[in-house]
C-alpha angles and dihedrals in degrees: 000000000000122000091249091057092048091050091049090048093049092050091048090052091049095048090047092049092048093050090053091049091050092050092069112095134200136199109268096189148353130208112243095030120242110266094033121145110215133194091220137358110293117252087233145000117220123197116194122196130202091230133015114290139164116243108218105177143006119186129174119219124194122171117263093014133090117259116261127210114231126211121231141175145263104037092201135067114298144141095240131046128187126205105200119208101352092181095215113189128224111287132039119330128183119205106203113196134186123201133178118222118219091263092056097258113146116233123194134186143166129220112201115204132171122204116203118237113250114267115258110255118231123207 
């Protein structure tokens, strides 16, 4: 193989490898932000991605309680997903999510939220 062909082949491999690496996506933000301390369970949790992905699961974990699957929309590839009415209980909750980028790469993340216990009522 000539030097020119080797050079072209090397450039093509580099370009192909770079395009695969760029196809991976990541979450750019969540609402509420991970680490937030809330007075009550949020009405919704939103996860925003840099590029379109397909959210495949969202599960809430809270110490001493069984994990609970959460529903989300849309069920297609998108850059933003909404979990309506997550019904987080007082204490620390972790929402573990899994998504699939358009190149098939699995992307995972965790949103840690703390819901304050209700204030004691005085009579």
